[in-house]
NUMILUM-33339 format. One line per field, with one value per atom (N, C-alpha, C, O): x, y, z; atom name. Coordinates in pm, 1 decimal, m for minus. Layout:
<tortors>
X	X	...
Y	Y	...
Z	Z	...
name	CA	...
</tortors>
This chain:
<tortors>
X	81.9	0.0	85.7	198.0	29.4	100.0	42.9	m78.4	130.0	86.1	60.3	146.6	m57.9	m94.2	m79.1	m142.8	4.0	23.9	m61.0	m67.5	m123.8	m204.5	m113.4	m21.4	m142.1	m66.5	m119.8	m240.4	m29.1	m69.4	m82.8	5.2	m191.8	m210.8	m133.7	m146.5	m56.5	17.7	m63.8	m92.2	m99.3	m175.8	m80.8	18.1	m113.9	m35.0	m86.5	m207.2	2.6	m43.3	m109.0	m56.5	m224.1	m294.7	m229.1	m181.8	m227.1	m168.8	m266.2	m387.1	m213.9	m297.3	m338.2	m273.0	m446.6	m496.5	m389.9	m373.2	m319.5	m215.6	m104.6	m52.0	m68.8	36.6	m6.9	71.1	m131.3	m184.2	m186.1	m143.8	m235.4	m244.2	m105.2	m85.1	m9.6	127.8	186.9	249.9	166.7	221.9	158.6	227.9	27.3	m41.7	6.8	32.0	19.6	62.1	207.7	240.5	295.0	434.4	449.5	533.3	370.1	377.1	320.4	367.3	219.5	167.3	270.9	280.7	347.3	452.6	559.1	611.5	592.2	691.2	645.5	727.5	514.6	457.5	423.0	366.3	457.8	427.7	278.7	238.9	197.0	51.9	m3.8	40.9	m100.9	m173.3	m306.9	m370.7	m350.8	m474.8	m570.5	m528.4	m699.4	m801.8	m845.4	m810.6	m922.1	m973.3	m1064.9	m1064.7	m1143.0	m1233.7	m1155.3	m1192.1	m1049.1	m966.4	m897.3	m887.3	m850.1	m788.3	m890.1	m857.6	m1013.5	m1118.9	m1148.0	m1171.3	m1146.8	m1171.4	m1056.0	m1077.3	m934.3	m817.8	m804.3	m768.1	m833.2	m807.3	m931.8	m919.9	m1050.8	m1178.5	m1198.8	m1267.2	m1139.1	m1160.7	m1239.6	m1229.2	m1318.2	m1395.8	m1306.1	m1200.5	m1347.7	m1265.7	m1234.5	m1124.3	m1327.6	m1301.1	m1189.8	m1108.0	m1186.8	m1083.4	m947.9	m844.2	m949.6	m826.1	m767.9	m646.6	m853.9	m809.6	m742.6	m640.5	m799.4	m740.1	m605.0	m512.0	m593.0	m466.7	m358.6	m241.0	m397.4	m300.9	m246.2	m128.4	m332.1	m285.7	m188.5	m89.4	m216.1	m128.0	8.0	109.8	10.0	137.2	231.0	351.4	178.1	262.8	340.1	444.3	291.3	353.9	487.4	506.0	579.9	714.0	711.8	788.4	626.0	623.9	564.3	576.9	499.6	442.5	517.4	464.8	638.0	719.5	756.9	854.8	682.4	714.7	708.9	792.6	611.5	598.4	546.2	482.5	574.0	519.8	402.4	418.8	284.6	164.2	136.4	98.5	155.5	128.6	m18.2	m77.3	m75.2	m217.4	m235.3	m178.3	m314.7	m343.7	m483.9	m533.9	m547.1	m680.1	m667.5	m575.6	m758.5	m758.4	m830.7	m941.2	m767.8	m828.4	m916.4	m870.9	m1042.5	m1140.1	m1184.9	m1223.1	m1180.4	m1223.1	m1356.7	m1397.7	m1425.0	m1553.2	m1664.2	m1639.0	m1787.2	m1902.6	m1923.2	m1922.5	m1941.5	m1954.0	m2097.7	m2190.2	m2116.7	m2248.6	m2282.9	m2198.8	m2402.9	m2449.6	m2366.9	m2351.0	m2312.5	m2236.8	m2091.7	m2021.8	m2046.1	m1906.0	m1878.2	m1767.1	m1976.3	m1951.4	m1850.6	m1845.9	m1771.4	m1668.1	m1532.7	m1520.2	m1433.3	m1296.7	m1269.7	m1301.4	m1211.1	m1167.8	m1016.8	m943.8	m970.8	m829.6	m764.0	m824.6	m639.7	m561.1	m434.0	m383.5	m384.1	m275.4	m159.6	m176.2	m41.8	78.2	163.9	174.9	223.7	305.1	451.7	493.7	529.1	671.7	745.3	703.1	854.7	933.3	1003.0	1058.1	999.8	1069.3	1189.9	1188.3	1294.0	1413.5	1406.5	1393.4	1415.3	1407.8	1547.8	1635.4	1567.3	1695.0	1672.1	1570.5	1766.8	1756.5	1826.2	1945.1	1750.0	1802.2	1866.9	1854.6	1935.4	2001.9	1898.9	1785.3	1940.1	1851.8	1828.4	1917.9	1709.6	1676.9	1768.4	1800.7	1810.2	1903.9	1837.9	1899.6	1715.3	1647.9	1571.4	1484.7	1602.5	1530.4	1385.5	1358.1	1295.1	1152.6	1094.7	1155.8	977.2	906.2	867.4	803.5	905.3	870.8	964.4	941.4	1069.6	1163.3	1253.3	1298.2	1277.9	1363.8	1423.4	1436.1	1459.4	1513.5	1400.0	1294.7	1422.8	1321.5	1347.8	1461.3	1244.0	1256.5	1209.3	1108.1	1282.1	1246.0	1242.9	1335.6	1138.9	1126.8	1176.4	1129.4	1270.9	1327.4	1285.2	1299.1	1234.5	1187.9	1302.3	1373.1	1319.4	1425.4	1370.8	1444.7
Y	m118.7	0.0	124.2	128.0	219.8	346.4	447.7	455.9	523.3	625.8	755.1	805.5	806.5	932.0	1045.4	1046.2	1137.0	1252.4	1368.0	1397.8	1430.1	1546.2	1666.3	1691.3	1737.3	1859.4	1969.4	1991.4	2034.7	2146.2	2271.3	2304.6	2336.7	2460.1	2571.9	2594.9	2638.2	2751.6	2877.2	2915.4	2938.2	3061.4	3178.5	3191.6	3261.8	3383.3	3482.5	3504.5	3541.0	3633.1	3756.5	3818.3	3789.8	3908.7	4031.0	4029.7	4134.4	4258.7	4324.1	4325.6	4376.6	4444.9	4580.5	4637.5	4629.9	4760.2	4867.3	4959.6	4854.2	4950.4	4951.1	5057.1	4833.7	4824.6	4887.5	4956.9	4863.2	4921.2	5073.3	5144.1	5122.3	5266.6	5330.0	5437.9	5264.0	5314.5	5327.2	5427.9	5224.9	5227.8	5337.5	5404.4	5356.3	5460.7	5598.3	5685.4	5617.1	5747.0	5777.5	5892.3	5677.0	5699.9	5728.8	5810.4	5663.6	5692.9	5831.6	5899.8	5873.4	6009.3	6111.0	6220.2	6076.0	6164.4	6187.6	6298.4	6084.4	6098.8	6198.8	6266.7	6207.5	6302.9	6435.9	6524.6	6449.9	6569.0	6601.5	6716.4	6497.8	6510.6	6492.9	6405.8	6575.3	6562.7	6498.0	6533.4	6403.7	6330.9	6346.9	6347.3	6360.1	6365.5	6223.4	6129.0	6208.6	6075.8	6021.7	5901.7	6109.3	6065.7	6015.4	5914.6	6084.3	6039.6	5907.2	5819.5	5893.7	5766.3	5652.9	5539.9	5683.4	5581.4	5535.3	5416.7	5627.3	5590.1	5509.9	5421.3	5541.2	5468.7	5329.0	5234.9	5315.2	5188.5	5103.1	4985.5	5160.4	5091.3	5054.8	4957.4	5133.3	5118.2	5238.9	5346.5	5224.5	5337.7	5445.1	5413.3	5572.8	5682.7	5672.1	5708.0	5624.2	5611.7	5510.8	5530.7	5404.9	5303.9	5357.3	5325.7	5437.1	5497.0	5592.0	5595.0	5668.9	5761.0	5686.2	5730.8	5573.8	5492.9	5436.2	5432.1	5392.9	5337.0	5444.4	5415.7	5568.4	5677.9	5702.8	5734.3	5688.7	5702.0	5589.3	5612.3	5468.6	5355.3	5371.6	5328.1	5433.8	5451.6	5546.0	5546.0	5625.5	5714.6	5638.7	5685.6	5524.0	5447.2	5389.0	5355.2	5378.1	5328.9	5185.8	5153.1	5099.4	4959.8	4943.1	4836.4	5047.9	5041.3	5129.7	5162.2	5168.5	5245.1	5383.1	5440.6	5437.9	5569.2	5679.9	5770.1	5673.8	5774.3	5904.9	5906.7	6012.7	6143.0	6167.4	6168.7	6186.7	6212.8	6362.0	6413.9	6429.4	6573.0	6593.0	6515.5	6697.9	6724.6	6874.6	6954.5	6912.6	7053.7	7067.9	6975.0	7182.2	7201.0	7225.2	7293.4	7169.9	7190.0	7319.8	7344.8	7400.1	7526.2	7497.0	7444.9	7531.2	7500.6	7629.4	7724.8	7632.5	7749.8	7728.6	7809.9	7620.1	7591.1	7602.3	7600.2	7614.2	7618.7	7479.5	7380.4	7472.1	7343.9	7295.8	7375.6	7167.0	7106.9	7090.7	7117.4	7048.1	7034.8	6941.0	6965.1	6832.4	6736.0	6778.6	6720.2	6878.0	6916.8	7035.7	7088.7	7079.0	7192.0	7153.7	7039.4	7249.4	7223.3	7214.1	7231.8	7186.6	7179.6	7041.5	6939.4	7040.1	6914.9	6908.0	6997.1	6801.6	6785.7	6698.6	6605.0	6730.5	6647.5	6603.9	6673.0	6488.4	6423.3	6390.6	6370.3	6386.1	6342.8	6264.5	6301.9	6157.8	6070.3	6098.1	6113.1	6104.8	6128.8	6029.0	6000.8	5976.2	5881.5	5954.7	6063.2	5894.0	5949.5	5864.1	5742.9	5926.5	5852.4	5834.5	5931.7	5709.9	5681.8	5677.5	5607.0	5753.7	5752.4	5699.3	5728.7	5621.0	5567.5	5665.1	5694.0	5713.8	5809.5	5733.7	5611.5	5805.9	5744.1	5688.3	5735.4	5588.0	5525.2	5622.1	5698.2	5619.4	5704.1	5671.2	5554.6	5772.5	5751.6	5685.2	5600.7	5721.3	5662.4	5540.2	5550.1	5424.8	5304.7	5309.2	5324.2	5296.2	5293.2	5168.0	5100.9	5141.2	5026.3	5062.6	5165.1	4980.5	5002.5	5099.6	5133.3	5145.4	5239.0	5162.0	5051.4	5220.2	5155.7	5260.6	5376.8	5221.8	5316.3	5398.6	5345.7	5526.2	5614.7	5629.8	5653.7	5616.1	5635.2	5775.0	5823.0	5837.9	5972.6	5976.9	5928.1	6034.0	6043.3	6179.8	6283.0	6179.3	6301.9	6314.0	6219.1	6428.2	6449.3	6501.4	6594.2	6440.1	6485.8	6585.5	6635.4
Z	0.0	0.0	0.0	50.5	m56.3	m69.7	29.5	48.4	91.3	186.7	110.9	39.1	128.3	61.9	163.8	269.1	129.9	217.5	167.8	48.5	261.7	225.1	206.2	284.0	102.6	78.6	169.0	180.5	229.9	314.0	227.7	148.4	245.1	171.3	239.1	359.4	162.3	216.0	191.8	78.2	299.4	287.4	272.7	344.8	178.4	165.0	268.8	279.3	343.6	447.6	386.5	293.8	440.7	392.7	451.8	565.5	374.7	422.9	519.5	496.1	625.6	722.8	669.2	581.8	723.0	683.3	709.3	629.6	819.3	854.1	749.9	716.1	698.8	597.8	466.5	401.3	427.9	304.9	316.3	224.9	428.8	450.0	453.5	397.8	518.1	523.7	384.0	351.8	300.8	165.5	80.4	3.7	93.8	18.3	61.7	m21.5	192.9	244.9	208.4	178.6	210.3	173.9	25.1	m13.6	m58.6	m201.7	m231.6	m322.8	m154.8	m171.1	m124.1	m180.1	m22.9	28.1	m77.4	m88.9	m155.0	m261.4	m366.7	m428.5	m386.9	m482.5	m416.7	m480.6	m287.1	m208.3	m210.3	m229.6	m190.0	m191.5	m51.4	23.3	m15.9	110.0	79.1	m20.1	161.8	137.6	255.4	371.1	225.0	329.1	361.9	290.9	470.3	507.0	397.9	370.4	335.8	229.4	107.6	47.3	72.3	m40.1	m8.3	m94.0	114.8	155.1	154.1	117.7	194.3	193.2	51.1	28.0	m43.5	m183.1	m242.1	m324.9	m199.5	m251.3	m192.5	m263.2	m63.4	5.0	28.9	63.3	11.2	34.1	180.9	212.1	271.3	414.8	464.5	405.5	571.4	622.5	684.9	739.5	676.9	728.9	877.9	919.3	959.2	1102.4	1129.2	1219.0	1053.3	1068.3	1020.9	1079.3	916.1	865.0	968.8	989.9	1033.2	1137.1	1251.8	1304.3	1290.2	1397.9	1355.7	1436.3	1231.6	1184.1	1175.0	1197.4	1142.2	1141.2	1281.6	1298.2	1382.3	1520.4	1555.3	1624.6	1508.0	1536.6	1468.7	1522.5	1350.7	1279.7	1354.0	1328.3	1444.6	1524.8	1631.9	1677.7	1671.7	1779.5	1734.2	1617.3	1829.7	1797.2	1745.0	1654.3	1799.8	1755.9	1615.7	1555.6	1563.3	1428.3	1330.2	1223.8	1364.0	1271.4	1321.4	1273.9	1415.4	1469.1	1365.6	1366.3	1277.2	1172.3	1230.4	1335.7	1160.8	1196.4	1103.0	981.0	1159.7	1080.5	1088.5	1193.5	977.4	971.6	937.0	861.9	993.0	973.7	954.6	1028.9	854.6	833.4	774.6	711.1	794.8	735.9	586.0	540.7	511.5	366.9	335.1	383.3	254.9	213.2	93.9	m7.9	107.8	3.5	m63.4	4.4	m193.5	m268.3	m336.8	m419.5	m303.1	m366.4	m263.5	m143.0	m311.6	m222.3	m164.1	m237.2	m32.4	34.9	36.2	50.9	20.8	31.8	178.8	264.7	209.3	345.8	430.3	549.9	371.3	449.9	470.5	553.3	397.7	403.6	494.5	493.2	573.6	661.0	766.9	812.4	804.6	904.0	836.9	715.7	915.8	865.5	807.4	868.6	689.2	627.4	646.1	602.6	711.0	740.8	636.0	583.7	606.2	515.4	587.0	675.5	547.1	619.9	527.7	407.4	588.1	517.6	616.0	732.8	569.7	654.1	627.7	512.9	734.8	721.6	809.5	921.6	758.7	836.7	950.3	931.6	1068.0	1183.0	1214.5	1193.0	1265.0	1304.8	1454.7	1529.0	1499.5	1643.1	1700.4	1650.2	1806.0	1875.7	2015.4	2078.3	2063.8	2199.1	2293.4	2279.8	2387.5	2484.3	2600.1	2609.2	2688.0	2802.7	2899.8	2906.0	2974.7	3072.5	3188.0	3224.8	3244.5	3358.7	3475.5	3498.0	3549.6	3659.9	3780.0	3844.9	3810.5	3925.5	3879.7	3792.9	3937.3	3895.0	3942.4	4061.5	3849.1	3878.4	3816.1	3732.9	3859.7	3801.5	3658.2	3634.6	3565.9	3425.9	3355.7	3239.6	3423.2	3361.0	3265.9	3296.2	3154.5	3057.0	2966.1	3004.8	2848.4	2753.4	2694.2	2658.5	2684.7	2627.8	2478.6	2437.5	2397.9	2254.6	2218.9	2270.1	2132.6	2091.1	1940.1	1875.4	1882.2	1738.3	1693.8	1741.8	1602.4	1548.9	1403.9	1326.8	1366.8	1229.7	1145.8	1184.9	1029.3	938.2	839.9	755.1
name	N	CA	C	O	N	CA	C	O	N	CA	C	O	N	CA	C	O	N	CA	C	O	N	CA	C	O	N	CA	C	O	N	CA	C	O	N	CA	C	O	N	CA	C	O	N	CA	C	O	N	CA	C	O	N	CA	C	O	N	CA	C	O	N	CA	C	O	N	CA	C	O	N	CA	C	O	N	CA	C	O	N	CA	C	O	N	CA	C	O	N	CA	C	O	N	CA	C	O	N	CA	C	O	N	CA	C	O	N	CA	C	O	N	CA	C	O	N	CA	C	O	N	CA	C	O	N	CA	C	O	N	CA	C	O	N	CA	C	O	N	CA	C	O	N	CA	C	O	N	CA	C	O	N	CA	C	O	N	CA	C	O	N	CA	C	O	N	CA	C	O	N	CA	C	O	N	CA	C	O	N	CA	C	O	N	CA	C	O	N	CA	C	O	N	CA	C	O	N	CA	C	O	N	CA	C	O	N	CA	C	O	N	CA	C	O	N	CA	C	O	N	CA	C	O	N	CA	C	O	N	CA	C	O	N	CA	C	O	N	CA	C	O	N	CA	C	O	N	CA	C	O	N	CA	C	O	N	CA	C	O	N	CA	C	O	N	CA	C	O	N	CA	C	O	N	CA	C	O	N	CA	C	O	N	CA	C	O	N	CA	C	O	N	CA	C	O	N	CA	C	O	N	CA	C	O	N	CA	C	O	N	CA	C	O	N	CA	C	O	N	CA	C	O	N	CA	C	O	N	CA	C	O	N	CA	C	O	N	CA	C	O	N	CA	C	O	N	CA	C	O	N	CA	C	O	N	CA	C	O	N	CA	C	O	N	CA	C	O	N	CA	C	O	N	CA	C	O	N	CA	C	O	N	CA	C	O	N	CA	C	O	N	CA	C	O	N	CA	C	O	N	CA	C	O	N	CA	C	O	N	CA	C	O	N	CA	C	O	N	CA	C	O	N	CA	C	O	N	CA	C	O	N	CA	C	O	N	CA	C	O	N	CA	C	O	N	CA	C	O	N	CA	C	O	N	CA	C	O	N	CA	C	O	N	CA	C	O	N	CA	C	O	N	CA	C	O	N	CA	C	O	N	CA	C	O	N	CA	C	O	N	CA	C	O	N	CA	C	O	N	CA	C	O	N	CA	C	O	N	CA	C	O	N	CA	C	O	N	CA	C	O	N	CA	C	O	N	CA	C	O	N	CA	C	O
</tortors>
């Protein structure tokens, strides 16, 4: 008799929403383009509230320590009823993480402090 071995299916890892958003924002940065949450939602097919949360996560050191710049978009057109208020646009910039000196007084949870420096 012959032993039949089952083939294991190799799953290709799906890209996380954060990774997709990071790549879109970095490519827009190369073109010196600022994007609103609505424009990002149209490009990535993710909801604006989720995109906003992922932008906050990209600021964290464990997710790259990026600098997320934010400014109000200047609009020269008449706004519709849903567009009242300030429309913000975002740009992602790489931050350089430097390890600072260890705290002199030992405390619980004290460790190396990370500092993001903008280039």
